[in-house]
C-alpha positions in Angstrom: 78.2 -138.7 137.4 78.3 -139.8 141.0 78.1 -143.5 141.9 74.6 -145.0 142.2 73.0 -144.6 145.6 73.2 -147.8 147.7 70.1 -149.9 148.2 68.1 -152.5 146.3 67.3 -152.2 142.6 64.7 -154.2 140.8 66.8 -154.8 137.7 70.4 -154.1 136.7 71.5 -154.1 133.0 75.2 -154.7 132.5 76.4 -153.3 129.2 75.3 -150.1 127.5 75.5 -151.0 123.8 72.3 -150.8 121.7 70.9 -154.1 123.2 71.4 -153.0 126.8 70.1 -149.5 126.1 67.0 -150.8 124.4 66.4 -153.2 127.2 66.8 -150.6 129.9 64.6 -148.2 128.1 61.8 -150.7 127.7 62.1 -151.7 131.4 61.8 -148.0 132.3 58.7 -147.7 130.2 57.2 -150.8 131.9 57.7 -149.2 135.3 60.5 -151.4 136.4 63.2 -149.6 138.5 66.4 -150.2 136.5 70.0 -149.3 136.6 72.3 -149.6 133.6 76.1 -150.0 134.2 78.4 -149.3 131.3 82.2 -149.8 131.6 83.2 -147.2 129.0 82.7 -143.5 129.4 79.9 -143.3 126.8 76.9 -145.5 126.0 76.3 -147.0 122.5 78.9 -149.6 122.0 80.3 -149.5 118.5 77.8 -146.9 117.4 79.7 -143.6 117.2 78.9 -140.4 115.2 81.6 -137.7 115.0 81.0 -134.2 113.7 84.0 -132.1 112.7 85.0 -129.6 110.1 81.6 -129.9 108.3 81.9 -133.7 108.2 79.6 -136.3 109.8 81.6 -139.5 110.4 80.5 -142.8 111.7 83.0 -145.0 113.5 80.7 -148.0 113.5 77.4 -148.7 111.6 76.9 -146.2 108.8 73.1 -146.7 108.7 70.4 -149.1 109.9 67.3 -150.7 108.5 64.1 -149.0 109.7 62.3 -151.9 111.4 59.0 -151.6 113.2 60.7 -151.8 116.6 63.2 -149.0 115.8 60.4 -146.8 114.4 58.4 -147.4 117.7 61.5 -146.4 119.7 62.1 -143.3 117.6 58.5 -142.2 118.2 58.7 -142.9 121.9 61.9 -140.8 122.1 60.4 -138.0 120.0 63.2 -137.9 117.5 61.1 -138.5 114.4 62.1 -135.1 113.0 65.7 -136.1 113.0 65.1 -139.3 111.0 66.5 -139.6 107.4 65.6 -142.2 104.8 67.9 -143.2 101.9 66.7 -143.5 98.4 65.5 -147.1 98.1 66.6 -147.2 94.5 70.2 -146.2 95.4 72.3 -148.6 93.4 74.7 -151.0 95.1 77.8 -152.3 93.3 80.1 -155.4 93.3 83.7 -155.3 92.2 84.2 -157.9 89.5 87.6 -158.2 87.7 88.6 -154.7 88.8 85.4 -152.9 87.7 82.2 -152.0 89.5 79.0 -153.7 88.4 75.6 -152.6 89.5 73.8 -155.4 91.5 70.4 -156.2 90.1 67.9 -155.3 92.8 65.0 -157.6 91.9 64.7 -161.3 91.0 63.6 -160.5 87.5 66.5 -158.1 86.8 69.0 -160.6 88.3 67.8 -163.3 85.8 67.9 -161.0 82.8 71.1 -159.2 83.5 74.6 -160.4 82.5 75.8 -159.9 86.1 75.7 -163.7 86.5 76.6 -166.3 83.9 73.9 -168.4 82.1 74.7 -171.4 84.3 74.1 -169.5 87.5 70.9 -168.0 86.3 69.7 -171.5 85.3 70.5 -172.8 88.7 68.3 -170.1 90.2 65.4 -170.7 87.9 65.6 -174.5 88.3 66.1 -174.5 92.1 62.4 -175.2 93.0 62.5 -178.3 90.8 65.8 -179.8 91.9 66.4 -181.8 95.1 69.8 -181.7 96.8 70.6 -183.8 99.9 70.6 -181.8 103.1 73.3 -182.7 105.6 72.2 -184.2 108.8 74.0 -181.6 111.0 74.8 -177.9 110.8 75.8 -176.6 107.4 78.0 -173.7 106.5 76.6 -170.8 104.4 79.2 -171.6 101.8 78.3 -175.3 101.5 74.6 -174.4 101.4 75.0 -171.9 98.5 77.3 -174.2 96.5 74.9 -177.0 96.9 71.8 -175.0 95.9 73.1 -172.3 93.5 76.8 -172.9 92.7 80.1 -171.3 93.3 79.6 -168.1 91.2 76.6 -166.9 93.3 78.6 -167.7 96.5 81.7 -165.8 95.4 80.1 -162.7 93.8 76.9 -162.2 95.8 76.6 -164.2 99.0 80.2 -164.0 100.3 80.5 -160.2 99.9 77.1 -159.8 101.6 78.2 -162.0 104.5 81.3 -159.9 104.9 79.2 -156.7 104.9 76.8 -158.0 107.6 78.9 -160.3 109.8 82.5 -159.5 108.7 82.5 -163.3 108.6 83.8 -166.2 106.6 80.9 -168.1 104.8 82.9 -171.3 105.0 82.7 -171.1 108.8 79.4 -169.4 109.5 76.3 -171.5 110.2 73.4 -171.1 107.8 70.9 -172.2 110.5 72.2 -169.6 113.0 73.0 -166.7 110.7 70.1 -167.1 108.2 67.5 -169.3 109.9 64.7 -168.4 107.4 66.6 -169.9 104.5 67.2 -173.1 106.4 63.6 -173.2 107.4 62.3 -172.7 103.8 64.4 -175.6 102.5 63.5 -177.8 105.4 59.8 -177.2 105.2 59.4 -176.9 101.5 62.4 -178.6 99.9 63.3 -175.4 98.1 64.4 -171.9 99.1 62.4 -170.2 96.3 59.3 -172.3 96.8 59.5 -171.5 100.6 59.9 -167.8 99.8 56.9 -167.8 97.6 54.7 -169.8 100.0 55.7 -167.5 102.9 54.7 -164.3 101.1 51.8 -162.5 102.8 48.6 -161.8 100.9 49.0 -159.1 98.3 47.0 -156.6 100.3 49.4 -157.0 103.2 52.7 -156.9 101.4 55.1 -154.1 102.2 58.5 -153.4 100.7 61.8 -154.1 102.5 62.7 -152.0 105.5 64.1 -148.6 104.4 67.7 -147.7 105.0 67.9 -145.0 107.7 70.0 -142.7 109.7 69.6 -139.3 111.5 70.6 -135.7 110.7 73.4 -136.0 113.3 74.2 -139.6 112.7 73.3 -143.0 114.1 74.4 -142.0 117.6 71.2 -139.8 117.7 69.4 -143.0 118.8 71.8 -144.1 121.5 72.1 -140.5 122.9 68.4 -140.1 123.0 68.0 -143.4 125.0 70.8 -142.4 127.3 69.1 -139.0 127.9 65.8 -140.8 128.5 67.3 -143.0 131.1 68.9 -140.1 132.9 70.3 -141.0 136.3 69.6 -144.7 135.7 72.6 -144.8 133.4 76.0 -145.0 134.9 79.0 -144.8 132.5 82.6 -145.6 133.6 81.1 -148.3 135.8 83.3 -151.4 135.5 81.6 -154.5 136.8 84.0 -156.8 138.6 81.8 -159.5 140.0 78.3 -161.0 139.9 77.1 -163.3 142.7 74.0 -165.0 144.0 72.9 -163.8 147.4 70.0 -164.3 149.8 68.0 -161.9 151.8 64.5 -162.0 153.3 64.1 -165.6 152.1 64.5 -164.8 148.4 67.3 -165.0 146.0 68.9 -161.9 144.5 72.1 -160.8 143.0 75.0 -158.7 144.2 76.7 -156.7 141.4 80.2 -155.4 142.4 81.7 -152.6 140.3 84.2 -149.8 140.3 83.1 -146.3 139.6 85.1 -143.1 139.9 87.8 -144.9 141.9 85.2 -146.3 144.4 84.1 -149.9 144.9 80.4 -150.2 144.9 77.7 -152.9 145.2 74.2 -153.1 143.8 71.5 -155.6 144.7 69.0 -156.7 142.1 66.2 -159.2 141.7 67.0 -159.5 138.0 70.3 -159.1 136.1 70.5 -158.6 132.4 73.8 -159.3 130.7 74.0 -157.1 127.6 77.8 -157.4 127.3 79.8 -159.1 124.6 80.0 -162.9 125.1 83.6 -162.9 126.4 82.7 -160.3 129.1 79.6 -162.2 130.0 81.6 -165.4 130.3 84.0 -163.7 132.8 81.1 -162.4 135.0 79.3 -165.8 134.9 82.1 -167.9 136.4 80.6 -167.7 139.9 77.0 -168.2 138.7 77.4 -170.9 136.1 80.8 -172.2 135.2 79.4 -174.4 132.4 77.6 -171.5 130.7 80.7 -169.3 131.1 82.8 -171.9 129.3 80.2 -172.1 126.5 80.0 -168.4 125.9 83.8 -168.1 125.8 83.7 -170.2 122.7 82.1 -167.4 120.6 84.7 -165.8 118.3 84.7 -162.1 117.3 85.9 -160.7 114.0 88.0 -157.6 114.0 87.1 -154.6 111.8 89.0 -151.5 110.8 86.9 -148.5 109.7 88.5 -145.8 107.5 86.7 -142.6 106.6 88.2 -140.4 103.8 87.2 -137.0 102.5 88.1 -135.9 99.0 87.4 -133.0 96.7 84.6 -134.2 94.5 86.8 -133.4 91.4 89.3 -136.0 92.6 86.9 -138.9 92.2 86.7 -140.0 88.6 84.1 -142.8 89.0 80.5 -141.9 89.9 79.7 -142.5 93.5 76.0 -141.9 93.2 74.5 -144.8 95.2 75.1 -146.9 98.3 78.7 -148.1 97.7 80.4 -151.3 96.7 81.5 -154.7 98.1 84.6 -156.5 97.1 84.7 -160.3 96.8 87.8 -161.9 98.2 88.8 -163.1 94.7 89.5 -159.5 93.9 92.5 -159.6 96.3 91.6 -156.4 98.1 91.9 -156.0 101.8 89.0 -153.6 101.7 85.7 -155.5 102.3 83.6 -152.6 101.0 83.1 -148.9 100.9 80.0 -146.8 101.7 79.5 -143.5 99.8 78.2 -141.5 102.7 77.9 -138.1 101.0 75.7 -139.6 98.3 73.5 -141.7 100.7 72.4 -139.0 103.2 72.5 -135.2 103.0 74.7 -133.2 105.3 77.6 -135.7 105.5 80.1 -133.4 103.8 80.4 -129.8 102.6 79.4 -129.0 99.0 82.1 -130.0 96.5 83.4 -132.7 98.8 83.0 -136.5 98.7 83.0 -138.6 101.9 83.3 -142.4 101.9 83.9 -144.9 104.6 85.5 -148.3 104.1 85.8 -151.5 106.1 88.7 -153.8 106.3 89.6 -156.9 108.2 86.9 -159.3 109.3 87.3 -163.0 109.8 89.1 -163.6 106.5 91.8 -160.9 107.2 92.1 -160.3 111.0 95.8 -159.3 110.7 95.1 -155.9 109.2 93.6 -154.5 112.5 97.0 -155.0 114.1 98.7 -152.7 111.7 99.3 -149.0 112.6 96.5 -146.7 111.7 98.4 -144.8 109.0 99.2 -148.1 107.3 95.6 -149.3 107.4 94.6 -145.9 105.9 97.3 -146.2 103.2 96.1 -149.6 102.1 92.4 -148.6 101.9 93.1 -145.3 100.2 95.2 -147.0 97.5 92.6 -149.6 96.9 89.8 -147.1 96.7 91.9 -145.0 94.3 92.2 -147.8 91.9 88.5 -148.8 92.0 87.1 -145.3 92.0 89.7 -143.5 89.8 90.7 -141.2 92.6 93.6 -138.8 92.0 95.7 -137.5 94.9 95.5 -138.1 98.7 92.4 -137.5 100.8 91.8 -134.1 102.2 91.3 -135.7 105.6 91.2 -139.2 106.9 90.1 -141.0 110.2 90.7 -144.6 111.3 89.0 -146.6 114.0 90.2 -150.1 115.0 87.7 -152.6 116.6 89.6 -155.7 117.6 86.4 -157.5 118.6 83.7 -155.9 116.4 81.2 -158.6 115.6 80.3 -162.0 117.0 80.6 -164.9 114.6 77.7 -167.2 114.2 80.0 -170.2 113.5 79.0 -173.8 113.0 77.4 -175.0 116.2 76.3 -171.5 117.3 72.7 -172.7 117.7 73.9 -174.9 120.6 75.3 -171.8 122.3 72.1 -169.9 122.0 70.2 -172.9 123.3 72.5 -173.0 126.3 71.8 -169.4 127.0 68.0 -169.8 126.8 68.2 -172.9 129.0 70.1 -170.9 131.6 67.5 -168.2 131.5 64.9 -170.8 132.4 67.0 -172.6 135.0 68.6 -169.7 136.8 66.0 -167.4 138.4 66.6 -163.7 137.6 69.3 -164.1 135.0 68.6 -162.8 131.5 70.6 -162.0 128.4 70.3 -159.3 125.7 73.1 -159.2 123.2 74.0 -159.2 119.5 75.2 -162.9 119.6 71.6 -164.1 120.1 69.5 -163.2 117.0 71.7 -161.0 114.8 74.1 -158.0 114.9 71.9 -155.5 113.2 70.5 -152.5 115.2 67.0 -153.7 114.5 67.6 -157.2 115.9 69.4 -155.8 118.9 66.4 -153.6 119.7 64.1 -156.5 119.2 66.1 -158.7 121.6 66.3 -155.8 124.2 62.5 -155.4 124.1 61.8 -159.1 124.3 64.2 -159.5 127.3 62.6 -156.5 129.1 59.2 -158.1 128.7 60.5 -161.4 130.1 62.1 -159.5 133.1 58.9 -157.7 133.8 56.9 -160.9 133.7 59.5 -162.6 136.0 59.5 -159.8 138.6 55.7 -159.6 138.5 55.3 -163.3 139.0 57.9 -163.3 141.8 56.0 -160.5 143.6 
């Protein structure tokens, strides 16, 4: 694609992951002239769907929750016919003492099943009637769960879930930043369960949890559709090298310097939206706000290795009907969890084959991502073979390494988000849309992109 034509642009989005794409798409719908600059040669960030030899592989997210904002975007992009929804009853498993155990999917089944010990079940039932002293400052997820429910629930339920969502360490992640609703329920009602019950909508308005979704040709269907919708407004292979305040015609604007196709280019914008990872935003902000740049550079990122493996169905001795399994750290595996793709959505593998995708690394095992790809694959294949009674090597295997996959909502993260929001109010025309603000899920990223676009539109309108 040729470099953007010179001249002013109303808004420039820097970063073409799902947050930046959603923001640019919404700005386009609001009638704001927008240019999106993405450094890599494809948009979508970690979202990546690969079709080869009858397989559909995902190098990043394997699926997403179908939130209202995502469904709205799907309708606007006219890709409803491509949407797939997983069985909401598909069982999920936890590895306990070397064996897979089905996770109870409702509060009632959790309390009646032997998945948890009697003591842990009693702590759940009695939680609304017990008072525990809240710390004055920020509290880690691990400390919160131990205080309210005990170590067993932390180790076998919460910690694996945190690994699956954030690839994080519950001892270091902030409850208030990562799961603000739980913090709010206890703060306002003195009990998590009491807060959950009081927050339930009237019976007539209740809906089930968001469905688990994908598309016939993978999660990338969404990002490709947005990219197509943006057309010439999207410029991949455009590496931004500098961001500066400037002045023209008695009003402030920004100069965005970037390299594209071996050329050095400059864009002018009344509003700039930083939709890059925090460390990239920190680099660009040095000339705009050194203090904010320093703050953003403090956000850590967890590395993740993704390993896809195809087997003949006859090789897999354990049933893989369901979503997949998570492995608590006490099981001493380096695999965080495995998704059973060929069971979850149709068309992921040819008949008679089984496709699964595993995740390794995270904040508790960052070293594995530095290993050669064949060594990562060997570790994951051997561990899956033990758990799922697999005989023989995989038919095919693929590995992707993401050294900085997911931002960590560590203790004190709330102060970082507050600094970002304060900067948006204090620095005219500067906005943020990224997965370190409200959560890393696709739904949260789309929400943040939409909210930021609305704020940009209002700012440009009020500024004339």
